MIPA-10272 format. One line per 2 residues: their letters; for each residue x, z, y of N, C-alpha, C, O. Coordinates in steps of 0.05 Angstrom, whole numbers, plus 5000, padded with zeros to 4 digits. Layout:
<recs>
a> X:Z:Y:X:Z:Y:X:Z:Y:X:Z:Y ~ ...
</recs>
This chain:
<recs>
mn> 2149:1762:2871:2171:1748:2885:2185:1728:2867:2190:1705:2876 ~ 2191:1736:2842:2204:1717:2824:2187:1693:2819:2197:1670:2819
ef> 2161:1697:2815:2143:1675:2810:2142:1655:2833:2142:1631:2829 ~ 2143:1666:2858:2144:1648:2882:2169:1631:2882:2168:1607:2886
ii> 2192:1644:2878:2218:1630:2880:2220:1608:2859:2227:1586:2865 ~ 2213:1616:2834:2215:1597:2811:2196:1573:2815:2204:1550:2813
tf> 2170:1579:2821:2150:1558:2824:2156:1540:2848:2153:1516:2847 ~ 2164:1553:2870:2170:1538:2894:2193:1518:2889:2191:1494:2895
re> 2214:1527:2876:2237:1510:2872:2231:1487:2853:2237:1464:2858 ~ 2220:1494:2830:2215:1474:2810:2194:1453:2819:2197:1430:2814
cl> 2173:1463:2833:2152:1445:2843:2163:1427:2865:2155:1404:2867 ~ 2181:1438:2881:2193:1422:2903:2209:1398:2891:2207:1376:2900
ea> 2224:1405:2870:2239:1384:2857:2221:1362:2845:2226:1339:2848 ~ 2199:1371:2832:2180:1353:2820:2167:1336:2841:2163:1312:2837
cl> 2160:1348:2864:2146:1333:2886:2165:1313:2898:2156:1291:2904 ~ 2191:1319:2900:2210:1300:2911:2212:1276:2892:2214:1253:2901
iv> 2213:1281:2866:2215:1260:2847:2191:1241:2849:2194:1217:2851 ~ 2167:1253:2848:2142:1237:2849:2140:1222:2876:2133:1199:2877
gi> 2147:1236:2898:2145:1224:2925:2163:1200:2928:2154:1180:2939 ~ 2188:1203:2919:2207:1181:2923:2198:1156:2907:2199:1134:2917
iy> 2189:1161:2882:2180:1138:2865:2155:1126:2877:2152:1101:2878 ~ 2136:1143:2886:2111:1133:2898:2117:1115:2922:2105:1094:2925
tl> 2134:1124:2940:2141:1109:2964:2152:1082:2957:2145:1062:2970 ~ 2170:1081:2937:2182:1056:2929:2161:1036:2918:2161:1012:2924
le> 2143:1047:2901:2122:1030:2889:2102:1020:2910:2093:0998:2909 ~ 2095:1038:2929:2076:1030:2950:2088:1008:2968:2073:0990:2975
kn> 2113:1010:2975:2126:0990:2992:2125:0962:2978:2124:0942:2992 ~ 2127:0962:2952:2127:0937:2937:2099:0929:2927:2096:0910:2912
nl> 2079:0945:2935:2051:0940:2929:2047:0937:2898:2033:0920:2889 ~ 2059:0955:2884:2057:0955:2854:2034:0975:2846:2039:0997:2838
kr> 2010:0965:2848:1986:0982:2843:1984:0992:2814:1977:1015:2810 ~ 1990:0974:2795:1989:0982:2767:2009:1005:2761:2003:1023:2746
ei> 2033:1002:2773:2053:1023:2768:2046:1049:2782:2053:1070:2772 ~ 2032:1047:2804:2023:1071:2818:2003:1087:2801:2004:1111:2799
kq> 1986:1072:2788:1967:1085:2769:1982:1099:2747:1975:1121:2738 ~ 2003:1085:2736:2019:1097:2715:2032:1123:2725:2034:1142:2710
lw> 2041:1123:2750:2054:1147:2761:2035:1170:2760:2043:1192:2751 ~ 2010:1167:2770:1992:1189:2772:1983:1198:2744:1978:1221:2739
la> 1980:1179:2726:1974:1185:2698:1996:1202:2686:1991:1221:2671 ~ 2021:1195:2692:2044:1209:2681:2045:1237:2692:2051:1256:2677
vi> 2038:1241:2718:2038:1268:2730:2018:1286:2716:2024:1308:2709 ~ 1993:1275:2712:1972:1290:2699:1980:1297:2670:1976:1319:2661
aa> 1990:1277:2656:1998:1281:2628:2020:1302:2626:2020:1319:2608 ~ 2039:1301:2644:2062:1319:2644:2054:1348:2650:2064:1367:2638
vf> 2034:1351:2668:2023:1378:2674:2011:1390:2649:2016:1413:2643 ~ 1994:1375:2636:1982:1385:2611:2002:1390:2589:2000:1409:2574
as> 2022:1372:2587:2043:1376:2567:2059:1401:2573:2067:1415:2554 ~ 2064:1407:2599:2079:1431:2606:2063:1456:2599:2075:1476:2590
ig> 2037:1455:2603:2020:1478:2595:2021:1482:2565:2022:1504:2555 ~ 2021:1459:2550:2023:1461:2521:2050:1472:2512:2051:1488:2493
va> 2072:1465:2526:2098:1476:2520:2098:1506:2525:2109:1522:2508 ~ 2087:1515:2547:2086:1544:2554:2070:1559:2532:2078:1580:2524
fa> 2048:1547:2524:2031:1560:2503:2047:1562:2477:2045:1582:2463 ~ 2061:1540:2470:2076:1540:2445:2098:1561:2445:2102:1574:2424
in> 2113:1564:2467:2134:1584:2469:2122:1612:2466:2133:1629:2452 ~ 2099:1616:2478:2086:1643:2476:2077:1648:2448:2079:1671:2438
vi> 2066:1628:2434:2057:1631:2406:2080:1638:2388:2078:1655:2371 ~ 2103:1624:2392:2126:1630:2376:2135:1659:2380:2143:1673:2361
kt> 2134:1668:2405:2143:1695:2411:2125:1716:2398:2134:1734:2385 ~ 2098:1712:2401:2079:1732:2391:2076:1731:2361:2067:1750:2349
si> 2083:1708:2348:2080:1705:2319:2101:1722:2304:2099:1726:2280 ~ 2122:1731:2319:2143:1747:2306:2132:1775:2305:2132:1790:2325
gn> 2123:1784:2281:2111:1810:2278:2130:1833:2279:2123:1854:2288 ~ 2153:1829:2268:2173:1851:2267:2183:1858:2295:2193:1841:2309
as> 2181:1884:2302:2189:1893:2329:2218:1888:2334:2227:1881:2356 ~ 2235:1893:2313:2263:1890:2316:2271:1860:2320:2286:1854:2338
aq> 2259:1843:2304:2264:1814:2307:2254:1803:2334:2266:1785:2345 ~ 2232:1814:2343:2221:1805:2369:2239:1812:2392:2243:1797:2411
sl> 2251:1836:2390:2271:1845:2410:2295:1826:2410:2305:1819:2431 ~ 2304:1819:2386:2327:1801:2384:2320:1773:2395:2336:1761:2410
fe> 2296:1763:2389:2286:1738:2400:2285:1738:2430:2294:1719:2443 ~ 2275:1760:2442:2274:1762:2471:2302:1763:2483:2307:1751:2504
gv> 2320:1778:2470:2347:1780:2480:2361:1753:2480:2373:1746:2500 ~ 2360:1739:2458:2373:1713:2456:2360:1693:2475:2374:1677:2488
sm> 2333:1694:2477:2320:1675:2496:2327:1681:2525:2328:1662:2541 ~ 2333:1706:2531:2341:1713:2558:2369:1701:2564:2373:1690:2586
yi> 2387:1703:2545:2414:1691:2549:2411:1661:2553:2424:1649:2570 ~ 2396:1648:2535:2392:1619:2537:2380:1611:2564:2388:1591:2576
ta> 2360:1626:2572:2346:1620:2598:2365:1623:2621:2365:1607:2639 ~ 2382:1644:2621:2401:1648:2642:2421:1625:2644:2427:1616:2665
il> 2431:1616:2620:2450:1594:2620:2437:1568:2630:2448:1553:2646 ~ 2412:1563:2621:2397:1540:2630:2392:1542:2660:2394:1522:2675
lw> 2386:1565:2670:2380:1570:2698:2405:1564:2715:2403:1551:2735 ~ 2428:1572:2706:2453:1566:2720:2457:1535:2721:2465:1524:2741
yv> 2453:1523:2698:2456:1494:2696:2438:1479:2716:2446:1461:2730 ~ 2413:1487:2716:2393:1474:2733:2399:1478:2762:2399:1459:2777
if> 2405:1502:2771:2408:1508:2799:2434:1497:2810:2435:1492:2834 ~ 2454:1492:2794:2479:1483:2804:2484:1453:2799:2497:1440:2816
wl> 2475:1442:2777:2481:1414:2771:2457:1396:2776:2459:1377:2792 ~ 2435:1401:2762:2412:1383:2764:2401:1382:2793:2396:1361:2803
sk> 2396:1405:2805:2383:1406:2831:2401:1394:2853:2391:1387:2874 ~ 2426:1392:2847:2445:1380:2867:2440:1351:2871:2446:1339:2892
hv> 2428:1338:2851:2423:1309:2852:2394:1301:2854:2387:1278:2858 ~ 2375:1321:2852:2347:1314:2850:2336:1302:2875:2318:1285:2874
sq> 2348:1309:2898:2338:1299:2923:2352:1274:2932:2347:1264:2954 ~ 2370:1263:2916:2383:1238:2923:2365:1214:2917:2360:1207:2894
rt> 2355:1203:2938:2336:1181:2936:2346:1157:2921:2331:1145:2906 ~ 2371:1150:2924:2382:1126:2912:2382:1128:2881:2377:1108:2868
vm> 2387:1152:2870:2387:1155:2841:2359:1150:2830:2356:1136:2810 ~ 2339:1162:2843:2312:1159:2833:2302:1130:2837:2287:1120:2820
ee> 2310:1117:2859:2302:1090:2863:2314:1071:2842:2301:1052:2834 ~ 2339:1076:2835:2352:1059:2814:2337:1062:2787:2332:1042:2774
kt> 2330:1086:2780:2315:1091:2756:2288:1077:2757:2279:1065:2737 ~ 2275:1078:2780:2248:1066:2783:2250:1036:2781:2233:1023:2768
qk> 2270:1024:2794:2273:0995:2793:2278:0985:2765:2268:0963:2757 ~ 2294:1000:2749:2299:0992:2721:2273:0994:2705:2268:0977:2689
av> 2257:1015:2711:2232:1018:2696:2213:0996:2703:2198:0986:2685 ~ 2212:0987:2728:2195:0965:2736:2203:0939:2723:2187:0924:2714
kn> 2229:0934:2722:2239:0910:2709:2232:0909:2679:2226:0887:2668 ~ 2233:0932:2667:2226:0933:2638:2196:0930:2633:2188:0925:2611
ag> 2181:0932:2655:2152:0929:2654:2140:0949:2634:2151:0970:2628 ~ 2117:0942:2623:2103:0960:2603:2097:0987:2617:2087:0988:2639
wg> 2104:1009:2602:2098:1035:2612:2124:1050:2621:2127:1074:2617 ~ 2142:1034:2632:2167:1045:2641:2165:1067:2662:2177:1088:2659
if> 2148:1062:2682:2144:1081:2703:2132:1107:2692:2140:1129:2699 ~ 2112:1103:2675:2099:1126:2662:2119:1144:2648:2119:1169:2652
lv> 2137:1132:2633:2157:1147:2617:2177:1161:2636:2184:1184:2631 ~ 2186:1147:2656:2205:1159:2675:2194:1184:2689:2206:1205:2690
vf> 2169:1181:2699:2157:1203:2713:2149:1225:2694:2153:1249:2700 ~ 2137:1218:2671:2128:1238:2652:2151:1257:2643:2148:1281:2645
fa> 2173:1245:2635:2195:1262:2625:2209:1277:2648:2220:1299:2644 ~ 2209:1266:2672:2221:1280:2695:2205:1305:2701:2216:1326:2706
il> 2178:1302:2702:2161:1324:2709:2159:1344:2685:2158:1368:2690 ~ 2160:1334:2661:2159:1352:2638:2183:1370:2637:2182:1393:2630
re> 2206:1358:2645:2231:1375:2646:2227:1398:2665:2234:1421:2659 ~ 2216:1392:2689:2211:1413:2708:2190:1433:2698:2193:1457:2702
gf> 2170:1423:2684:2149:1441:2673:2160:1460:2652:2154:1483:2650 ~ 2178:1448:2634:2190:1464:2613:2207:1486:2625:2206:1509:2617
et> 2223:1479:2645:2240:1499:2658:2223:1521:2672:2230:1544:2670 ~ 2202:1512:2685:2184:1532:2698:2172:1551:2678:2172:1575:2683
al> 2162:1541:2656:2150:1557:2636:2170:1577:2624:2164:1601:2621 ~ 2194:1568:2619:2215:1585:2608:2224:1607:2627:2227:1630:2620
fl> 2228:1599:2653:2236:1618:2673:2215:1639:2679:2221:1663:2682 ~ 2189:1630:2680:2168:1649:2686:2164:1668:2663:2157:1691:2667
mg> 2168:1658:2638:2165:1676:2615:2187:1697:2615:2182:1720:2609 ~ 2211:1689:2624:2233:1708:2626:2227:1729:2647:2233:1752:2644
sf> 2216:1719:2669:2209:1738:2691:2188:1758:2682:2189:1782:2688 ~ 2168:1748:2667:2147:1766:2657:2158:1786:2637:2150:1810:2638
nm> 2176:1778:2620:2188:1796:2601:2203:1819:2615:2204:1842:2605 ~ 2216:1812:2637:2232:1832:2651:2215:1852:2666:2220:1876:2665
sg> 2195:1841:2680:2178:1859:2698:2154:1870:2684:2144:1891:2692 ~ 2144:1856:2664:2119:1864:2650:2094:1858:2666:2072:1867:2659
sf> 2097:1842:2687:2073:1834:2703:2077:1806:2713:2099:1794:2712 ~ 2055:1794:2723:2056:1766:2733:2040:1764:2759:2017:1773:2760
sy> 2053:1753:2779:2040:1750:2805:2028:1722:2808:2042:1702:2812 ~ 2001:1720:2805:1988:1695:2808:1989:1686:2838:1990:1662:2843
lg> 1990:1705:2856:1992:1698:2884:2018:1684:2890:2019:1663:2903 ~ 2041:1696:2880:2067:1684:2884:2068:1656:2871:2080:1638:2883
ff> 2056:1653:2848:2056:1628:2833:2043:1606:2849:2054:1584:2853 ~ 2018:1611:2859:2002:1591:2873:2013:1586:2901:2012:1563:2911
vg> 2023:1607:2915:2034:1603:2941:2059:1586:2940:2063:1568:2956 ~ 2076:1592:2920:2101:1576:2917:2095:1547:2911:2108:1529:2922
mt> 2075:1542:2894:2067:1515:2887:2056:1500:2912:2063:1477:2917 ~ 2039:1514:2927:2026:1502:2951:2046:1494:2972:2046:1472:2982
ia> 2065:1513:2978:2085:1508:2999:2103:1484:2990:2111:1467:3006 ~ 2111:1484:2964:2128:1463:2954:2114:1435:2956:2127:1416:2964
il> 2089:1434:2950:2074:1409:2952:2073:1399:2981:2077:1376:2987 ~ 2068:1418:2999:2066:1411:3028:2093:1401:3039:2094:1381:3053
ig> 2114:1415:3031:2141:1407:3041:2148:1380:3029:2158:1363:3043 ~ 2143:1376:3003:2149:1351:2990:2133:1328:3003:2144:1306:3007
ym> 2108:1333:3010:2091:1313:3023:2103:1305:3051:2104:1282:3058 ~ 2111:1326:3066:2121:1321:3093:2148:1306:3092:2153:1288:3109
iv> 2165:1312:3072:2191:1299:3071:2189:1270:3063:2200:1253:3076 ~ 2174:1265:3041:2173:1238:3030:2152:1220:3043:2158:1198:3051
iq> 2128:1230:3045:2106:1213:3055:2107:1211:3086:2105:1189:3097 ~ 2109:1234:3099:2109:1234:3128:2136:1227:3140:2139:1222:3164
gr> 2157:1228:3123:2184:1221:3133:2197:1241:3152:2214:1234:3167 ~ 2188:1266:3151:2199:1286:3168:2226:1296:3158:2230:1299:3133
ri> 2244:1303:3176:2270:1313:3168:2269:1343:3165:2264:1358:3184 ~ 2274:1352:3141:2275:1381:3135:2302:1386:3121:2310:1371:3103
nl> 2315:1407:3130:2341:1413:3118:2338:1424:3090:2336:1448:3086 ~ 2339:1406:3071:2336:1413:3043:2359:1431:3033:2355:1449:3017
ks> 2383:1426:3044:2406:1442:3035:2402:1471:3041:2409:1488:3025 ~ 2390:1478:3064:2384:1506:3070:2365:1518:3051:2368:1541:3042
ff> 2344:1503:3044:2324:1512:3024:2337:1518:2998:2334:1540:2987 ~ 2352:1498:2987:2364:1502:2961:2386:1523:2962:2390:1537:2942
rt> 2401:1526:2984:2422:1546:2985:2410:1574:2983:2420:1591:2969 ~ 2388:1579:2997:2375:1605:2997:2362:1611:2970:2367:1633:2958
tt> 2346:1592:2959:2333:1597:2933:2353:1599:2911:2349:1613:2891 ~ 2375:1584:2913:2396:1584:2892:2409:1612:2891:2413:1623:2869
fm> 2414:1624:2914:2426:1651:2915:2407:1671:2902:2416:1688:2886 ~ 2382:1669:2907:2362:1687:2895:2362:1683:2865:2360:1702:2850
lv> 2363:1658:2856:2362:1652:2827:2388:1661:2813:2388:1667:2789 ~ 2410:1661:2828:2435:1672:2817:2432:1701:2809:2440:1710:2788
if> 2420:1716:2827:2415:1745:2822:2395:1747:2799:2398:1764:2782 ~ 2375:1731:2799:2354:1731:2779:2366:1726:2751:2359:1739:2732
as> 2384:1706:2749:2397:1699:2724:2414:1722:2714:2415:1727:2690 ~ 2428:1735:2732:2444:1759:2724:2426:1781:2713:2433:1794:2694
gm> 2403:1784:2726:2384:1804:2715:2374:1797:2687:2369:1815:2671 ~ 2371:1771:2682:2363:1762:2655:2384:1769:2634:2378:1777:2612
va> 2410:1766:2642:2431:1773:2624:2431:1803:2618:2435:1811:2595 ~ 2427:1819:2638:2425:1848:2635:2402:1856:2617:2404:1872:2599
yg> 2379:1844:2622:2355:1850:2607:2358:1841:2578:2349:1854:2559 ~ 2371:1818:2574:2375:1808:2547:2393:1827:2531:2389:1831:2507
th> 2413:1838:2545:2430:1858:2531:2415:1883:2524:2419:1895:2503 ~ 2396:1891:2542:2379:1914:2536:2362:1909:2511:2358:1926:2494
ev> 2352:1884:2509:2335:1877:2486:2351:1876:2460:2341:1882:2438 ~ 2377:1868:2462:2394:1869:2438:2398:1897:2429:2399:1903:2405
ee> 2400:1916:2448:2401:1944:2441:2376:1953:2426:2378:1968:2407 ~ 2353:1944:2436:2328:1950:2423:2327:1940:2394:2317:1953:2376
fv> 2339:1916:2390:2340:1904:2363:2358:1922:2345:2351:1928:2322 ~ 2380:1931:2356:2398:1949:2340:2385:1975:2333:2388:1985:2311
vk> 2370:1986:2352:2357:2012:2348:2333:2009:2329:2331:2024:2309 ~ 2315:1990:2334:2291:1987:2318:2297:1976:2290:2282:1981:2271
gn> 2319:1961:2288:2327:1951:2262:2345:1969:2246:2354:1962:2224 ~ 2348:1994:2256:2365:2014:2243:2394:2004:2237:2404:2007:2215
hl> 2405:1992:2258:2433:1982:2255:2453:1999:2269:2476:1991:2272 ~ 2445:2022:2279:2463:2039:2295:2488:2047:2280:2509:2049:2291
ek> 2484:2053:2254:2507:2062:2238:2530:2042:2237:2553:2049:2234 ~ 2524:2017:2240:2545:1996:2241:2563:1999:2265:2585:1990:2265
fg> 2553:2013:2285:2569:2018:2309:2579:2047:2311:2589:2056:2331 ~ 2576:2061:2288:2586:2089:2287:2569:2108:2302:2578:2129:2310
ik> 2543:2101:2305:2524:2119:2320:2501:2125:2301:2491:2108:2287 ~ 2492:2151:2302:2470:2159:2285:2443:2159:2298:2423:2151:2286
ek> 2442:2167:2324:2417:2169:2339:2419:2153:2364:2441:2148:2375 ~ 2396:2145:2374:2394:2129:2399:2405:2145:2423:2417:2134:2441
dq> 2401:2172:2422:2411:2188:2444:2441:2189:2446:2452:2197:2467 ~ 2455:2180:2425:2484:2180:2425:2496:2155:2437:2521:2152:2440
ip> 2480:2135:2444:2490:2110:2456:2501:2116:2484:2487:2128:2500 ~ 2526:2109:2489:2539:2115:2515:2524:2101:2538:2517:2077:2536
rv> 2518:2116:2559:2504:2105:2582:2522:2106:2607:2537:2125:2610 ~ 2519:2086:2624:2533:2087:2650:2521:2109:2667:2535:2124:2680
wd> 2494:2110:2666:2479:2131:2679:2452:2134:2665:2443:2114:2653 ~ 2440:2157:2666:2414:2162:2654:2399:2181:2672:2401:2206:2668
il> 2386:2171:2692:2375:2188:2713:2345:2182:2718:2333:2164:2706 ~ 2333:2198:2735:2306:2194:2744:2286:2193:2722:2267:2177:2722
kp> 2289:2210:2702:2270:2211:2680:2243:2220:2688:2240:2237:2706 ~ 2221:2209:2676:2194:2219:2681:2191:2248:2673:2205:2258:2656
kq> 2172:2262:2686:2168:2290:2682:2139:2296:2675:2121:2281:2682 ~ 2135:2318:2661:2107:2328:2656:2096:2341:2681:2072:2340:2686
et> 2113:2354:2696:2104:2368:2721:2123:2361:2744:2146:2353:2739 ~ 2113:2363:2768:2129:2357:2792:2121:2376:2814:2099:2386:2815
de> 2140:2380:2832:2135:2399:2855:2125:2383:2879:2132:2390:2902 ~ 2108:2363:2873:2096:2347:2894:2117:2331:2910:2114:2327:2934
sf> 2138:2323:2896:2159:2308:2909:2149:2280:2917:2134:2268:2902 ~ 2158:2270:2940:2150:2244:2949:2159:2222:2930:2147:2201:2928
fy> 2181:2227:2915:2194:2207:2899:2180:2204:2871:2187:2185:2856 ~ 2162:2221:2865:2148:2220:2839:2118:2212:2844:2105:2222:2862
sy> 2109:2193:2827:2081:2185:2829:2067:2190:2803:2079:2189:2782 ~ 2041:2194:2804:2025:2200:2780:2022:2175:2763:2015:2154:2774
ni> 2026:2177:2738:2024:2155:2720:2005:2162:2697:2013:2176:2678 ~ 1980:2153:2698:1960:2161:2679:1965:2149:2651:1956:2161:2631
ng> 1979:2127:2649:1983:2114:2623:2008:2123:2609:2012:2117:2585 ~ 2026:2138:2622:2051:2145:2610:2049:2171:2594:2031:2187:2598
kd> 2069:2176:2576:2070:2201:2561:2076:2224:2580:2066:2246:2576 ~ 2094:2218:2600:2099:2238:2620:2083:2231:2645:2082:2207:2653
ky> 2071:2250:2657:2051:2245:2678:2063:2234:2704:2050:2219:2718 ~ 2088:2242:2710:2099:2235:2736:2125:2218:2732:2143:2226:2718
th> 2125:2196:2745:2148:2177:2743:2161:2174:2770:2148:2171:2791 ~ 2188:2175:2771:2203:2172:2795:2200:2143:2805:2200:2124:2789
lf> 2199:2141:2832:2195:2114:2843:2217:2094:2835:2212:2071:2832 ~ 2242:2105:2831:2265:2087:2824:2271:2087:2795:2291:2075:2786
hd> 2253:2100:2778:2256:2096:2749:2248:2067:2744:2232:2055:2759 ~ 2258:2055:2721:2252:2027:2717:2222:2021:2711:2214:1998:2709
kg> 2206:2043:2708:2177:2040:2706:2162:2051:2730:2138:2051:2731 ~ 2178:2059:2750:2166:2068:2775:2158:2045:2793:2164:2022:2787
ri> 2145:2051:2815:2135:2030:2832:2156:2012:2845:2153:1988:2847 ~ 2178:2024:2853:2200:2009:2864:2218:1999:2842:2228:1976:2843
gv> 2223:2015:2822:2240:2008:2800:2230:1984:2785:2246:1968:2775 ~ 2204:1980:2782:2192:1958:2768:2200:1931:2783:2207:1912:2770
fl> 2199:1932:2809:2207:1908:2825:2237:1903:2821:2244:1880:2817 ~ 2253:1924:2823:2282:1920:2819:2289:1910:2791:2307:1894:2788
kg> 2274:1920:2771:2278:1911:2744:2270:1881:2741:2285:1866:2728 ~ 2248:1873:2753:2239:1846:2750:2257:1826:2764:2259:1803:2754
ff> 2270:1834:2786:2286:1814:2801:2316:1817:2796:2330:1797:2794 ~ 2326:1842:2793:2354:1847:2790:2362:1854:2761:2386:1855:2755
gy> 2342:1858:2743:2349:1868:2716:2356:1897:2716:2370:1906:2698 ~ 2348:1912:2737:2355:1940:2740:2344:1956:2716:2323:1951:2706
ns> 2360:1976:2709:2353:1995:2687:2362:2023:2695:2385:2026:2704 ~ 2345:2042:2691:2353:2069:2699:2369:2084:2678:2378:2106:2682
np> 2374:2071:2655:2392:2083:2635:2407:2060:2619:2404:2058:2595 ~ 2423:2044:2634:2436:2021:2621:2459:2030:2603:2472:2050:2608
ny> 2465:2014:2582:2489:2018:2566:2512:2003:2580:2508:1988:2598 ~ 2536:2008:2570:2560:1996:2583:2561:1966:2581:2567:1953:2601
pe> 2556:1953:2558:2555:1924:2557:2535:1912:2576:2540:1890:2587 ~ 2513:1925:2580:2492:1915:2598:2503:1913:2627:2499:1893:2640
vi> 2516:1934:2636:2526:1934:2664:2550:1915:2666:2552:1900:2686 ~ 2568:1915:2647:2592:1898:2648:2584:1868:2648:2594:1853:2665
lw> 2565:1860:2630:2556:1832:2630:2541:1825:2655:2543:1802:2664 ~ 2526:1844:2666:2512:1838:2692:2532:1833:2714:2528:1814:2729
li> 2553:1849:2716:2574:1845:2736:2588:1819:2733:2593:1805:2752 ~ 2596:1812:2708:2610:1787:2703:2592:1763:2710:2602:1744:2723
sl> 2567:1764:2701:2549:1741:2707:2544:1739:2737:2541:1716:2747 ~ 2541:1761:2751:2537:1760:2779:2561:1749:2794:2558:1733:2812
ff> 2585:1757:2785:2610:1747:2798:2612:1717:2793:2619:1702:2811 ~ 2606:1708:2769:2607:1680:2762:2587:1664:2778:2593:1643:2790
gv> 2562:1674:2780:2541:1660:2794:2546:1658:2824:2543:1636:2835 ~ 2555:1680:2837:2561:1679:2865:2585:1661:2871:2585:1647:2891
rm> 2605:1662:2854:2628:1644:2858:2620:1615:2856:2629:1599:2873 ~ 2603:1607:2837:2593:1580:2834:2576:1572:2858:2577:1550:2869
wk> 2560:1591:2867:2542:1586:2890:2559:1580:2915:2552:1561:2930 ~ 2580:1595:2920:2597:1590:2943:2611:1564:2941:2615:1550:2961
rf> 2619:1556:2917:2633:1531:2913:2615:1507:2918:2625:1487:2929 ~ 2590:1509:2912:2571:1486:2915:2560:1484:2943:2555:1462:2953
yf> 2557:1507:2957:2543:1506:2982:2560:1512:3007:2550:1511:3029 ~ 2586:1518:3003:2603:1524:3026:2629:1509:3024:2646:1512:3042
</recs>
């Protein structure tokens, strides 16, 4: 689900950018600039893949488990902040045709590879954001939905084509209002998961004593429920887990079948610490408040 929402939104923004510029160039019969546009799109796609690969290499190159947890925690906070910025400020202006047309006209006047640069960096920005958000989603859920990724991309391209090329009227505000609300929840989940990773850094780095705690079990929890079991009385809520240390996992445990989905989308944890819950509530309140201010 996360992959669909992220890919759909970012690809739709990219398609609107490309479509608006293409329409303007075609109307003025600027064939050389149209070639630059498609070259820029192709180059930006490959550059985005390279950025995603580089981010992943940086993450995996950190051998120390404690440092890697800290890296993931900090990257989650940064991603959440960037996500808020993107969904509230940048996307509010992306569909404004006049802004993109002004940039395009300036690039045409400057001649050379102006169109290429405008399109390349516009699409690369979307690609960088997509890579960062998808990596954050993967870190939270531990899985990746290729179906959601490709379906989101396909629908975004079709809608972008119908809006710009076919000239059909589609209520973009409704699209962005709905996806923005989902991303608000997603960003709050990233804050919660980032806080969980900071805890992992403290535990794995043997920093507990700095907080007056000797063992991990002494960390105060808001709740600690639904623990996996070695045996079960054939309860409907427990499912067999062949890979786990405990054979049976509760459906709503953060590694259970339903809990994994809740963890990936909401940042759910079946044994959260107090800072994790408090920061989740604060970020959710902030996000919902900003969402209501922009869309109502």
